[in-house]
Backbone of each chain as nested JSON, in Angstrom:
{
  "chains": [
    {"id": "A", "residues": [
      {"number": 1, "name": "UNK", "atoms": {"N": [104.546, 125.247, 72.568], "CA": [104.068, 124.002, 73.186], "C": [103.74, 124.259, 74.647]}},
      {"number": 2, "name": "UNK", "atoms": {"N": [102.505, 123.975, 75.07], "CA": [102.129, 124.229, 76.451], "C": [102.692, 123.131, 77.352]}},
      {"number": 3, "name": "UNK", "atoms": {"N": [102.818, 123.474, 78.631], "CA": [103.352, 122.508, 79.583], "C": [102.255, 122.055, 80.531]}},
      {"number": 4, "name": "UNK", "atoms": {"N": [102.486, 120.924, 81.136], "CA": [101.53, 120.388, 82.1], "C": [101.495, 121.285, 83.325]}},
      {"number": 5, "name": "UNK", "atoms": {"N": [100.29, 121.54, 83.827], "CA": [100.14, 122.382, 85.025], "C": [100.27, 121.496, 86.263]}},
      {"number": 6, "name": "UNK", "atoms": {"N": [101.527, 121.214, 86.638], "CA": [101.769, 120.397, 87.836], "C": [101.279, 121.146, 89.068]}},
      {"number": 7, "name": "UNK", "atoms": {"N": [100.648, 120.451, 89.962], "CA": [100.136, 121.076, 91.177], "C": [101.252, 121.179, 92.222]}},
      {"number": 8, "name": "UNK", "atoms": {"N": [101.059, 122.106, 93.163], "CA": [102.177, 122.485, 94.027], "C": [102.468, 121.564, 95.187]}},
      {"number": 9, "name": "UNK", "atoms": {"N": [101.523, 120.715, 95.54], "CA": [101.746, 119.812, 96.67], "C": [100.842, 118.596, 96.51]}},
      {"number": 10, "name": "UNK", "atoms": {"N": [101.145, 117.572, 97.276], "CA": [100.294, 116.382, 97.232], "C": [98.901, 116.708, 97.761]}},
      {"number": 11, "name": "UNK", "atoms": {"N": [98.837, 117.521, 98.802], "CA": [97.524, 117.92, 99.338], "C": [96.698, 118.628, 98.265]}},
      {"number": 12, "name": "UNK", "atoms": {"N": [97.353, 119.527, 97.54], "CA": [96.648, 120.269, 96.485], "C": [96.165, 119.313, 95.385]}},
      {"number": 13, "name": "UNK", "atoms": {"N": [97.003, 118.346, 95.047], "CA": [96.619, 117.374, 94.021], "C": [95.435, 116.529, 94.498]}},
      {"number": 14, "name": "UNK", "atoms": {"N": [95.456, 116.144, 95.764], "CA": [94.351, 115.346, 96.307], "C": [93.051, 116.152, 96.306]}},
      {"number": 15, "name": "UNK", "atoms": {"N": [93.149, 117.434, 96.646], "CA": [91.945, 118.279, 96.616], "C": [91.421, 118.416, 95.193]}},
      {"number": 16, "name": "UNK", "atoms": {"N": [92.33, 118.627, 94.245], "CA": [91.923, 118.763, 92.836], "C": [91.298, 117.475, 92.328]}},
      {"number": 17, "name": "UNK", "atoms": {"N": [91.852, 116.348, 92.757], "CA": [91.295, 115.054, 92.346], "C": [89.88, 114.901, 92.889]}},
      {"number": 18, "name": "UNK", "atoms": {"N": [89.711, 115.253, 94.149], "CA": [88.396, 115.112, 94.775], "C": [87.375, 116.022, 94.096]}},
      {"number": 19, "name": "UNK", "atoms": {"N": [87.779, 117.251, 93.833], "CA": [86.856, 118.219, 93.234], "C": [86.52, 117.875, 91.787]}},
      {"number": 20, "name": "UNK", "atoms": {"N": [87.499, 117.297, 91.08], "CA": [87.311, 117.078, 89.651], "C": [86.97, 115.656, 89.253]}},
      {"number": 21, "name": "UNK", "atoms": {"N": [86.778, 114.777, 90.224], "CA": [86.472, 113.391, 89.898], "C": [87.608, 112.686, 89.174]}},
      {"number": 22, "name": "UNK", "atoms": {"N": [88.832, 113.149, 89.451], "CA": [89.997, 112.539, 88.813], "C": [90.799, 111.747, 89.843]}},
      {"number": 23, "name": "UNK", "atoms": {"N": [91.921, 111.224, 89.438], "CA": [92.844, 110.53, 90.33], "C": [94.156, 111.308, 90.335]}},
      {"number": 24, "name": "UNK", "atoms": {"N": [94.914, 111.134, 91.407], "CA": [96.201, 111.831, 91.499], "C": [97.259, 111.05, 90.725]}},
      {"number": 25, "name": "UNK", "atoms": {"N": [98.006, 111.762, 89.894], "CA": [99.23, 111.216, 89.312], "C": [100.396, 111.782, 90.112]}},
      {"number": 26, "name": "UNK", "atoms": {"N": [101.139, 110.921, 90.802], "CA": [102.332, 111.379, 91.525], "C": [103.564, 110.845, 90.801]}},
      {"number": 27, "name": "UNK", "atoms": {"N": [104.386, 111.772, 90.316], "CA": [105.598, 111.432, 89.582], "C": [106.791, 111.747, 90.475]}},
      {"number": 28, "name": "UNK", "atoms": {"N": [107.448, 110.715, 90.969], "CA": [108.654, 110.913, 91.781], "C": [109.848, 110.966, 90.829]}},
      {"number": 29, "name": "UNK", "atoms": {"N": [110.601, 112.06, 90.912], "CA": [111.72, 112.216, 89.988], "C": [112.992, 112.574, 90.742]}},
      {"number": 30, "name": "UNK", "atoms": {"N": [114.105, 112.398, 90.045], "CA": [115.41, 112.805, 90.573], "C": [116.024, 113.763, 89.574]}},
      {"number": 31, "name": "UNK", "atoms": {"N": [116.38, 114.966, 90.003], "CA": [116.859, 115.97, 89.048], "C": [118.237, 115.65, 88.482]}},
      {"number": 32, "name": "UNK", "atoms": {"N": [118.96, 114.763, 89.128], "CA": [120.309, 114.434, 88.65], "C": [120.268, 113.585, 87.414]}}
    ]},
    {"id": "B", "residues": [
      {"number": 1, "name": "UNK", "atoms": {"N": [112.338, 113.566, 75.807], "CA": [111.366, 114.051, 76.794], "C": [109.984, 113.448, 76.521]}},
      {"number": 2, "name": "UNK", "atoms": {"N": [109.364, 112.986, 77.573], "CA": [108.065, 112.334, 77.435], "C": [106.902, 113.292, 77.661]}},
      {"number": 3, "name": "UNK", "atoms": {"N": [106.97, 114.133, 78.691], "CA": [105.802, 114.921, 79.074], "C": [105.347, 115.97, 78.055]}},
      {"number": 4, "name": "UNK", "atoms": {"N": [106.235, 116.631, 77.321], "CA": [105.74, 117.659, 76.381], "C": [104.946, 117.097, 75.215]}},
      {"number": 5, "name": "UNK", "atoms": {"N": [105.032, 115.821, 74.945], "CA": [104.338, 115.242, 73.798], "C": [102.819, 115.318, 73.998]}},
      {"number": 6, "name": "UNK", "atoms": {"N": [102.121, 115.705, 72.946], "CA": [100.687, 115.996, 73.05], "C": [99.841, 114.843, 73.6]}},
      {"number": 7, "name": "UNK", "atoms": {"N": [100.03, 113.595, 73.13], "CA": [99.179, 112.522, 73.667], "C": [99.397, 112.289, 75.16]}},
      {"number": 8, "name": "UNK", "atoms": {"N": [100.623, 112.477, 75.612], "CA": [100.939, 112.296, 77.031], "C": [100.304, 113.416, 77.847]}},
      {"number": 9, "name": "UNK", "atoms": {"N": [100.502, 114.641, 77.392], "CA": [99.955, 115.8, 78.109], "C": [98.421, 115.718, 78.17]}},
      {"number": 10, "name": "UNK", "atoms": {"N": [97.825, 115.345, 77.057], "CA": [96.354, 115.259, 76.993], "C": [95.828, 114.227, 77.983]}},
      {"number": 11, "name": "UNK", "atoms": {"N": [96.475, 113.065, 78.048], "CA": [96.015, 112.002, 78.957], "C": [96.189, 112.428, 80.407]}},
      {"number": 12, "name": "UNK", "atoms": {"N": [97.311, 113.043, 80.728], "CA": [97.55, 113.498, 82.105], "C": [96.493, 114.514, 82.509]}},
      {"number": 13, "name": "UNK", "atoms": {"N": [96.257, 115.504, 81.653], "CA": [95.338, 116.587, 82.017], "C": [93.88, 116.113, 82.061]}},
      {"number": 14, "name": "UNK", "atoms": {"N": [93.525, 115.186, 81.204], "CA": [92.14, 114.692, 81.156], "C": [91.816, 113.782, 82.33]}},
      {"number": 15, "name": "UNK", "atoms": {"N": [92.792, 112.963, 82.722], "CA": [92.491, 111.879, 83.657], "C": [92.998, 112.095, 85.068]}},
      {"number": 16, "name": "UNK", "atoms": {"N": [93.934, 113.021, 85.268], "CA": [94.593, 113.089, 86.574], "C": [94.732, 114.519, 87.086]}},
      {"number": 17, "name": "UNK", "atoms": {"N": [95.0, 114.591, 88.403], "CA": [95.482, 115.812, 89.036], "C": [96.975, 115.575, 89.264]}},
      {"number": 18, "name": "UNK", "atoms": {"N": [97.85, 116.19, 88.457], "CA": [99.256, 115.783, 88.427], "C": [100.132, 116.522, 89.447]}},
      {"number": 19, "name": "UNK", "atoms": {"N": [101.035, 115.759, 90.043], "CA": [101.948, 116.306, 91.054], "C": [103.315, 115.655, 90.868]}},
      {"number": 20, "name": "UNK", "atoms": {"N": [104.378, 116.472, 90.858], "CA": [105.744, 115.957, 90.777], "C": [106.45, 116.194, 92.102]}},
      {"number": 21, "name": "UNK", "atoms": {"N": [107.23, 115.213, 92.534], "CA": [107.958, 115.338, 93.789], "C": [109.418, 114.919, 93.581]}},
      {"number": 22, "name": "UNK", "atoms": {"N": [110.317, 115.774, 94.026], "CA": [111.764, 115.604, 93.847], "C": [112.299, 114.735, 94.98]}},
      {"number": 23, "name": "UNK", "atoms": {"N": [112.886, 113.589, 94.643], "CA": [113.336, 112.68, 95.702], "C": [114.682, 113.075, 96.305]}},
      {"number": 24, "name": "UNK", "atoms": {"N": [115.277, 114.163, 95.808], "CA": [116.547, 114.623, 96.389], "C": [116.335, 115.684, 97.465]}},
      {"number": 25, "name": "UNK", "atoms": {"N": [115.09, 116.079, 97.707], "CA": [114.782, 117.126, 98.679], "C": [114.444, 116.493, 100.029]}},
      {"number": 26, "name": "UNK", "atoms": {"N": [115.159, 116.902, 101.048], "CA": [114.974, 116.301, 102.376], "C": [113.541, 116.453, 102.877]}},
      {"number": 27, "name": "UNK", "atoms": {"N": [112.939, 117.606, 102.604], "CA": [111.581, 117.859, 103.099], "C": [110.547, 116.911, 102.48]}},
      {"number": 28, "name": "UNK", "atoms": {"N": [110.921, 116.242, 101.388], "CA": [109.975, 115.324, 100.735], "C": [110.068, 113.895, 101.254]}},
      {"number": 29, "name": "UNK", "atoms": {"N": [111.018, 113.64, 102.138], "CA": [111.281, 112.239, 102.508], "C": [110.109, 111.584, 103.228]}},
      {"number": 30, "name": "UNK", "atoms": {"N": [109.355, 112.349, 104.017], "CA": [108.218, 111.747, 104.742], "C": [107.188, 111.203, 103.754]}},
      {"number": 31, "name": "UNK", "atoms": {"N": [106.9, 111.988, 102.721], "CA": [105.948, 111.511, 101.704], "C": [106.522, 110.302, 100.976]}},
      {"number": 32, "name": "UNK", "atoms": {"N": [107.798, 110.368, 100.638], "CA": [108.412, 109.26, 99.896], "C": [108.456, 107.996, 100.742]}},
      {"number": 33, "name": "UNK", "atoms": {"N": [108.716, 108.132, 102.031], "CA": [108.701, 106.952, 102.919], "C": [107.29, 106.381, 103.026]}},
      {"number": 34, "name": "UNK", "atoms": {"N": [106.315, 107.273, 103.074], "CA": [104.921, 106.815, 103.168], "C": [104.569, 105.904, 102.002]}},
      {"number": 35, "name": "UNK", "atoms": {"N": [105.148, 106.208, 100.829], "CA": [104.848, 105.417, 99.635], "C": [105.965, 104.42, 99.285]}},
      {"number": 36, "name": "UNK", "atoms": {"N": [106.878, 104.192, 100.238], "CA": [107.942, 103.181, 100.06], "C": [108.671, 103.371, 98.732]}},
      {"number": 37, "name": "UNK", "atoms": {"N": [109.03, 104.624, 98.464], "CA": [109.731, 104.942, 97.22], "C": [111.14, 104.354, 97.216]}},
      {"number": 38, "name": "UNK", "atoms": {"N": [111.538, 103.794, 96.068], "CA": [112.869, 103.204, 95.932], "C": [113.648, 103.797, 94.772]}},
      {"number": 39, "name": "UNK", "atoms": {"N": [112.988, 103.98, 93.611], "CA": [113.721, 104.195, 92.367], "C": [112.895, 105.057, 91.424]}},
      {"number": 40, "name": "UNK", "atoms": {"N": [113.563, 105.925, 90.684], "CA": [112.873, 106.738, 89.691], "C": [113.2, 106.237, 88.278]}},
      {"number": 41, "name": "UNK", "atoms": {"N": [112.359, 106.542, 87.294], "CA": [111.036, 107.143, 87.429], "C": [110.092, 106.241, 88.243]}},
      {"number": 42, "name": "UNK", "atoms": {"N": [109.277, 106.888, 89.034], "CA": [108.35, 106.191, 89.927], "C": [107.007, 106.901, 89.79]}},
      {"number": 43, "name": "UNK", "atoms": {"N": [106.061, 106.234, 89.167], "CA": [104.758, 106.832, 88.882], "C": [103.697, 106.142, 89.736]}},
      {"number": 44, "name": "UNK", "atoms": {"N": [102.917, 106.925, 90.449], "CA": [101.84, 106.371, 91.285], "C": [100.506, 106.983, 90.857]}},
      {"number": 45, "name": "UNK", "atoms": {"N": [99.489, 106.171, 90.918], "CA": [98.12, 106.65, 90.763], "C": [97.456, 106.515, 92.127]}},
      {"number": 46, "name": "UNK", "atoms": {"N": [96.982, 107.628, 92.653], "CA": [96.426, 107.669, 94.003], "C": [94.967, 108.098, 93.959]}},
      {"number": 47, "name": "UNK", "atoms": {"N": [94.224, 107.59, 94.934], "CA": [92.874, 108.077, 95.164], "C": [92.955, 109.492, 95.752]}},
      {"number": 48, "name": "UNK", "atoms": {"N": [91.81, 110.157, 95.809], "CA": [91.806, 111.513, 96.371], "C": [92.184, 111.513, 97.85]}},
      {"number": 49, "name": "UNK", "atoms": {"N": [92.061, 110.372, 98.522], "CA": [92.476, 110.301, 99.931], "C": [93.926, 109.846, 100.087]}},
      {"number": 50, "name": "UNK", "atoms": {"N": [94.63, 109.666, 98.98], "CA": [96.039, 109.303, 99.021], "C": [96.31, 107.812, 98.917]}},
      {"number": 51, "name": "UNK", "atoms": {"N": [95.282, 107.002, 98.859], "CA": [95.473, 105.555, 98.729], "C": [96.073, 105.224, 97.367]}},
      {"number": 52, "name": "UNK", "atoms": {"N": [97.147, 104.445, 97.386], "CA": [97.764, 104.063, 96.118], "C": [96.943, 102.977, 95.436]}},
      {"number": 53, "name": "UNK", "atoms": {"N": [96.629, 103.202, 94.149], "CA": [95.826, 102.246, 93.386], "C": [96.623, 101.572, 92.281]}},
      {"number": 54, "name": "UNK", "atoms": {"N": [97.745, 102.182, 91.881], "CA": [98.573, 101.587, 90.827], "C": [99.941, 102.248, 90.868]}},
      {"number": 55, "name": "UNK", "atoms": {"N": [100.953, 101.515, 90.432], "CA": [102.302, 102.088, 90.342], "C": [103.078, 101.432, 89.219]}},
      {"number": 56, "name": "UNK", "atoms": {"N": [104.063, 102.188, 88.69], "CA": [105.069, 101.548, 87.853], "C": [106.378, 102.316, 87.968]}},
      {"number": 57, "name": "UNK", "atoms": {"N": [107.451, 101.597, 87.717], "CA": [108.789, 102.17, 87.677], "C": [109.328, 102.098, 86.258]}},
      {"number": 58, "name": "UNK", "atoms": {"N": [110.224, 103.021, 85.92], "CA": [110.961, 102.925, 84.677], "C": [110.513, 103.915, 83.627]}},
      {"number": 59, "name": "UNK", "atoms": {"N": [111.495, 104.326, 82.81], "CA": [111.24, 105.279, 81.723], "C": [110.398, 104.63, 80.627]}},
      {"number": 60, "name": "UNK", "atoms": {"N": [109.482, 105.402, 80.082], "CA": [108.731, 104.99, 78.905], "C": [108.744, 106.136, 77.898]}},
      {"number": 61, "name": "UNK", "atoms": {"N": [108.986, 105.841, 76.62], "CA": [108.889, 106.879, 75.591], "C": [107.428, 107.297, 75.443]}},
      {"number": 62, "name": "UNK", "atoms": {"N": [107.168, 108.447, 74.819], "CA": [105.788, 108.948, 74.725], "C": [104.798, 107.938, 74.162]}},
      {"number": 63, "name": "UNK", "atoms": {"N": [105.193, 107.191, 73.153], "CA": [104.265, 106.253, 72.513], "C": [103.86, 105.124, 73.452]}},
      {"number": 64, "name": "UNK", "atoms": {"N": [104.646, 104.894, 74.498], "CA": [104.3, 103.882, 75.499], "C": [103.735, 104.506, 76.766]}},
      {"number": 65, "name": "UNK", "atoms": {"N": [104.189, 105.721, 77.079], "CA": [103.723, 106.356, 78.315], "C": [102.226, 106.639, 78.259]}},
      {"number": 66, "name": "UNK", "atoms": {"N": [101.751, 107.168, 77.156], "CA": [100.332, 107.538, 77.072], "C": [99.422, 106.318, 77.289]}},
      {"number": 67, "name": "UNK", "atoms": {"N": [99.636, 105.204, 76.562], "CA": [98.77, 104.044, 76.829], "C": [98.972, 103.457, 78.218]}},
      {"number": 68, "name": "UNK", "atoms": {"N": [100.203, 103.493, 78.735], "CA": [100.427, 102.977, 80.093], "C": [99.662, 103.817, 81.116]}},
      {"number": 69, "name": "UNK", "atoms": {"N": [99.661, 105.132, 80.928], "CA": [98.94, 105.992, 81.875], "C": [97.428, 105.74, 81.8]}},
      {"number": 70, "name": "UNK", "atoms": {"N": [96.909, 105.631, 80.597], "CA": [95.465, 105.377, 80.458], "C": [95.11, 104.033, 81.098]}},
      {"number": 71, "name": "UNK", "atoms": {"N": [95.945, 103.021, 80.868], "CA": [95.7, 101.713, 81.485], "C": [95.839, 101.795, 83.001]}},
      {"number": 72, "name": "UNK", "atoms": {"N": [96.781, 102.591, 83.479], "CA": [96.972, 102.748, 84.93], "C": [95.721, 103.335, 85.577]}},
      {"number": 73, "name": "UNK", "atoms": {"N": [95.15, 104.342, 84.932], "CA": [93.919, 104.942, 85.465], "C": [92.764, 103.94, 85.353]}},
      {"number": 74, "name": "UNK", "atoms": {"N": [92.764, 103.151, 84.278], "CA": [91.75, 102.101, 84.15], "C": [91.863, 101.102, 85.297]}},
      {"number": 75, "name": "UNK", "atoms": {"N": [93.088, 100.686, 85.615], "CA": [93.301, 99.773, 86.741], "C": [92.774, 100.39, 88.04]}},
      {"number": 76, "name": "UNK", "atoms": {"N": [93.049, 101.672, 88.216], "CA": [92.588, 102.351, 89.432], "C": [91.062, 102.39, 89.479]}},
      {"number": 77, "name": "UNK", "atoms": {"N": [90.444, 102.682, 88.353], "CA": [88.969, 102.7, 88.309], "C": [88.41, 101.303, 88.574]}},
      {"number": 78, "name": "UNK", "atoms": {"N": [89.07, 100.284, 88.046], "CA": [88.634, 98.905, 88.277], "C": [88.683, 98.576, 89.77]}},
      {"number": 79, "name": "UNK", "atoms": {"N": [89.76, 98.969, 90.428], "CA": [89.889, 98.683, 91.862], "C": [88.859, 99.454, 92.674]}},
      {"number": 80, "name": "UNK", "atoms": {"N": [88.405, 100.587, 92.145], "CA": [87.337, 101.34, 92.808], "C": [85.942, 100.807, 92.425]}},
      {"number": 81, "name": "UNK", "atoms": {"N": [85.907, 99.704, 91.703], "CA": [84.664, 99.072, 91.261], "C": [83.871, 99.962, 90.311]}},
      {"number": 82, "name": "UNK", "atoms": {"N": [84.575, 100.835, 89.6], "CA": [83.964, 101.685, 88.566], "C": [84.167, 100.967, 87.224]}},
      {"number": 83, "name": "UNK", "atoms": {"N": [83.431, 99.878, 87.07], "CA": [83.715, 98.94, 85.984], "C": [83.503, 99.539, 84.604]}},
      {"number": 84, "name": "UNK", "atoms": {"N": [82.443, 100.315, 84.436], "CA": [82.19, 100.899, 83.115], "C": [83.283, 101.9, 82.725]}},
      {"number": 85, "name": "UNK", "atoms": {"N": [83.711, 102.72, 83.687], "CA": [84.794, 103.671, 83.404], "C": [86.081, 102.928, 83.07]}},
      {"number": 86, "name": "UNK", "atoms": {"N": [86.356, 101.869, 83.824], "CA": [87.569, 101.076, 83.575], "C": [87.538, 100.486, 82.171]}},
      {"number": 87, "name": "UNK", "atoms": {"N": [86.427, 99.868, 81.82], "CA": [86.308, 99.224, 80.505], "C": [86.489, 100.234, 79.376]}},
      {"number": 88, "name": "UNK", "atoms": {"N": [85.9, 101.407, 79.562], "CA": [86.018, 102.465, 78.546], "C": [87.482, 102.857, 78.33]}},
      {"number": 89, "name": "UNK", "atoms": {"N": [88.242, 102.938, 79.409], "CA": [89.652, 103.33, 79.294], "C": [90.501, 102.204, 78.705]}},
      {"number": 90, "name": "UNK", "atoms": {"N": [90.244, 100.964, 79.115], "CA": [90.98, 99.85, 78.492], "C": [90.706, 99.813, 76.986]}},
      {"number": 91, "name": "UNK", "atoms": {"N": [89.461, 100.039, 76.624], "CA": [89.107, 100.013, 75.197], "C": [89.749, 101.182, 74.454]}},
      {"number": 92, "name": "UNK", "atoms": {"N": [89.927, 102.298, 75.149], "CA": [90.643, 103.423, 74.518], "C": [92.091, 103.026, 74.21]}},
      {"number": 93, "name": "UNK", "atoms": {"N": [92.723, 102.328, 75.139], "CA": [94.094, 101.847, 74.895], "C": [94.118, 100.956, 73.659]}},
      {"number": 94, "name": "UNK", "atoms": {"N": [93.169, 100.043, 73.579], "CA": [93.16, 99.084, 72.47], "C": [92.853, 99.761, 71.138]}},
      {"number": 95, "name": "UNK", "atoms": {"N": [92.018, 100.787, 71.178], "CA": [91.631, 101.497, 69.963], "C": [92.749, 102.423, 69.465]}},
      {"number": 96, "name": "UNK", "atoms": {"N": [93.362, 103.158, 70.391], "CA": [94.343, 104.178, 69.997], "C": [95.777, 103.649, 69.947]}},
      {"number": 97, "name": "UNK", "atoms": {"N": [96.069, 102.634, 70.781], "CA": [97.456, 102.159, 70.899], "C": [97.506, 100.63, 70.822]}},
      {"number": 98, "name": "UNK", "atoms": {"N": [96.993, 100.048, 69.735], "CA": [96.857, 98.586, 69.673], "C": [98.18, 97.834, 69.666]}},
      {"number": 99, "name": "UNK", "atoms": {"N": [99.272, 98.5, 69.332], "CA": [100.563, 97.803, 69.302], "C": [101.439, 98.159, 70.497]}},
      {"number": 100, "name": "UNK", "atoms": {"N": [100.887, 98.864, 71.456], "CA": [101.69, 99.265, 72.625], "C": [101.996, 98.063, 73.508]}},
      {"number": 101, "name": "UNK", "atoms": {"N": [103.0, 98.226, 74.363], "CA": [103.41, 97.139, 75.262], "C": [102.295, 96.744, 76.23]}},
      {"number": 102, "name": "UNK", "atoms": {"N": [101.436, 97.698, 76.581], "CA": [100.396, 97.459, 77.578], "C": [99.116, 96.893, 76.952]}},
      {"number": 103, "name": "UNK", "atoms": {"N": [99.08, 96.765, 75.618], "CA": [97.834, 96.405, 74.94], "C": [97.293, 95.042, 75.389]}},
      {"number": 104, "name": "UNK", "atoms": {"N": [98.162, 94.049, 75.524], "CA": [97.68, 92.721, 75.908], "C": [97.043, 92.755, 77.303]}},
      {"number": 105, "name": "UNK", "atoms": {"N": [97.698, 93.462, 78.212], "CA": [97.145, 93.588, 79.566], "C": [95.816, 94.336, 79.537]}},
      {"number": 106, "name": "UNK", "atoms": {"N": [95.737, 95.361, 78.686], "CA": [94.482, 96.108, 78.559], "C": [93.368, 95.215, 78.017]}},
      {"number": 107, "name": "UNK", "atoms": {"N": [93.714, 94.345, 77.06], "CA": [92.713, 93.422, 76.52], "C": [92.223, 92.456, 77.595]}},
      {"number": 108, "name": "UNK", "atoms": {"N": [93.158, 91.961, 78.389], "CA": [92.804, 91.043, 79.48], "C": [91.823, 91.724, 80.441]}},
      {"number": 109, "name": "UNK", "atoms": {"N": [92.165, 92.928, 80.86], "CA": [91.343, 93.6, 81.869], "C": [90.089, 94.247, 81.285]}},
      {"number": 110, "name": "UNK", "atoms": {"N": [90.064, 94.471, 79.986], "CA": [88.808, 94.907, 79.37], "C": [87.756, 93.827, 79.574]}},
      {"number": 111, "name": "UNK", "atoms": {"N": [88.189, 92.576, 79.431], "CA": [87.281, 91.468, 79.674], "C": [86.874, 91.367, 81.135]}},
      {"number": 112, "name": "UNK", "atoms": {"N": [87.835, 91.555, 82.024], "CA": [87.533, 91.506, 83.458], "C": [86.536, 92.604, 83.83]}},
      {"number": 113, "name": "UNK", "atoms": {"N": [86.764, 93.804, 83.323], "CA": [85.872, 94.935, 83.626], "C": [84.463, 94.654, 83.128]}},
      {"number": 114, "name": "UNK", "atoms": {"N": [84.378, 94.148, 81.898], "CA": [83.062, 93.845, 81.326], "C": [82.355, 92.789, 82.167]}},
      {"number": 115, "name": "UNK", "atoms": {"N": [83.096, 91.761, 82.559], "CA": [82.488, 90.686, 83.349], "C": [82.036, 91.199, 84.714]}},
      {"number": 116, "name": "UNK", "atoms": {"N": [82.859, 92.017, 85.34], "CA": [82.494, 92.527, 86.663], "C": [81.265, 93.44, 86.582]}},
      {"number": 117, "name": "UNK", "atoms": {"N": [81.113, 94.096, 85.428], "CA": [79.955, 94.986, 85.258], "C": [78.678, 94.206, 85.001]}},
      {"number": 118, "name": "UNK", "atoms": {"N": [78.779, 93.121, 84.221], "CA": [77.571, 92.438, 83.75], "C": [77.371, 91.05, 84.351]}},
      {"number": 119, "name": "UNK", "atoms": {"N": [78.447, 90.448, 84.856], "CA": [78.445, 89.053, 85.324], "C": [78.086, 88.082, 84.205]}},
      {"number": 120, "name": "UNK", "atoms": {"N": [78.272, 88.541, 82.964], "CA": [78.011, 87.685, 81.801], "C": [79.33, 87.059, 81.35]}},
      {"number": 121, "name": "UNK", "atoms": {"N": [79.419, 85.741, 81.451], "CA": [80.663, 85.062, 81.11], "C": [81.067, 85.329, 79.66]}},
      {"number": 122, "name": "UNK", "atoms": {"N": [80.056, 85.511, 78.806], "CA": [80.355, 85.77, 77.405], "C": [81.173, 87.033, 77.196]}},
      {"number": 123, "name": "UNK", "atoms": {"N": [80.94, 88.039, 78.049], "CA": [81.702, 89.283, 77.924], "C": [83.181, 89.048, 78.207]}},
      {"number": 124, "name": "UNK", "atoms": {"N": [83.443, 88.202, 79.205], "CA": [84.831, 87.886, 79.546], "C": [85.478, 87.06, 78.437]}},
      {"number": 125, "name": "UNK", "atoms": {"N": [84.768, 86.021, 78.006], "CA": [85.365, 85.108, 77.032], "C": [85.592, 85.782, 75.686]}},
      {"number": 126, "name": "UNK", "atoms": {"N": [84.707, 86.692, 75.299], "CA": [84.88, 87.413, 74.042], "C": [86.198, 88.191, 74.047]}},
      {"number": 127, "name": "UNK", "atoms": {"N": [86.444, 88.885, 75.13], "CA": [87.667, 89.684, 75.227], "C": [88.901, 88.792, 75.304]}},
      {"number": 128, "name": "UNK", "atoms": {"N": [88.793, 87.7, 76.043], "CA": [89.954, 86.827, 76.2], "C": [90.249, 86.039, 74.929]}},
      {"number": 129, "name": "UNK", "atoms": {"N": [89.22, 85.674, 74.18], "CA": [89.472, 85.035, 72.882], "C": [90.177, 86.015, 71.946]}},
      {"number": 130, "name": "UNK", "atoms": {"N": [89.766, 87.267, 72.016], "CA": [90.436, 88.301, 71.204], "C": [91.904, 88.419, 71.62]}},
      {"number": 131, "name": "UNK", "atoms": {"N": [92.154, 88.326, 72.916], "CA": [93.541, 88.37, 73.419], "C": [94.365, 87.216, 72.864]}},
      {"number": 132, "name": "UNK", "atoms": {"N": [93.78, 86.052, 72.824], "CA": [94.489, 84.892, 72.266], "C": [94.886, 85.126, 70.815]}},
      {"number": 133, "name": "UNK", "atoms": {"N": [93.987, 85.775, 70.08], "CA": [94.255, 86.031, 68.653], "C": [95.287, 87.133, 68.461]}},
      {"number": 134, "name": "UNK", "atoms": {"N": [95.134, 88.22, 69.242], "CA": [95.975, 89.399, 69.006], "C": [97.355, 89.285, 69.654]}},
      {"number": 135, "name": "UNK", "atoms": {"N": [97.453, 88.565, 70.783], "CA": [98.72, 88.479, 71.517], "C": [98.968, 87.044, 71.99]}},
      {"number": 136, "name": "UNK", "atoms": {"N": [99.151, 86.126, 71.048], "CA": [99.282, 84.71, 71.453], "C": [100.494, 84.426, 72.326]}},
      {"number": 137, "name": "UNK", "atoms": {"N": [101.528, 85.261, 72.252], "CA": [102.745, 85.003, 73.027], "C": [102.783, 85.774, 74.339]}},
      {"number": 138, "name": "UNK", "atoms": {"N": [101.741, 86.521, 74.639], "CA": [101.767, 87.383, 75.82], "C": [101.593, 86.599, 77.114]}},
      {"number": 139, "name": "UNK", "atoms": {"N": [102.203, 87.107, 78.179], "CA": [101.976, 86.508, 79.5], "C": [100.498, 86.583, 79.877]}},
      {"number": 140, "name": "UNK", "atoms": {"N": [99.79, 87.601, 79.351], "CA": [98.377, 87.768, 79.687], "C": [97.516, 86.707, 79.03]}},
      {"number": 141, "name": "UNK", "atoms": {"N": [97.976, 86.17, 77.912], "CA": [97.29, 85.034, 77.301], "C": [97.525, 83.784, 78.143]}},
      {"number": 142, "name": "UNK", "atoms": {"N": [98.739, 83.65, 78.675], "CA": [99.025, 82.528, 79.581], "C": [98.137, 82.615, 80.827]}},
      {"number": 143, "name": "UNK", "atoms": {"N": [97.904, 83.847, 81.298], "CA": [97.172, 84.047, 82.548], "C": [95.665, 83.832, 82.411]}},
      {"number": 144, "name": "UNK", "atoms": {"N": [95.199, 83.663, 81.189], "CA": [93.779, 83.334, 81.027], "C": [93.558, 81.941, 81.608]}},
      {"number": 145, "name": "UNK", "atoms": {"N": [92.49, 81.784, 82.363], "CA": [92.323, 80.508, 83.061], "C": [91.021, 79.82, 82.669]}},
      {"number": 146, "name": "UNK", "atoms": {"N": [90.754, 79.808, 81.382], "CA": [89.582, 79.033, 80.951], "C": [90.03, 77.977, 79.953]}}
    ]}
  ]
}
């Protein structure tokens, strides 16, 4: 089963969104 | 686990540039404060410039997460005045996930998107009449104002 390719930073996600005509999904999580 | 499920992964990869941020890391607090983060799960849909266009809190199982995400992106497209894209995504929710929790809201906004695109009242009323039939007890049926 493949995993989602989460981007490394919000800046990187914003750049990818701009380049790809997509929107940023930001998932705030707590590891606990 | 929600993310490994195929419909969830497919929707995320097709529609978004995905980023996860750990709220227990001190270095992340500036970003979290910028978005007034309070509670996890906390999902935001942002424009490429970082403007928040939609948010929701709370766990959703895969069968609900996928339609909620598609509707969330539809809401974001609607706010960007991309009415045809929004309508297409709301209709995808209704076609693929007709019994999901978000379906009534998607039906409501499918009508709004169509109306904003065409300014034809019939497009709005057609969708809202369908909402009355499919979800008579929904808050979104109450929110219809005709």
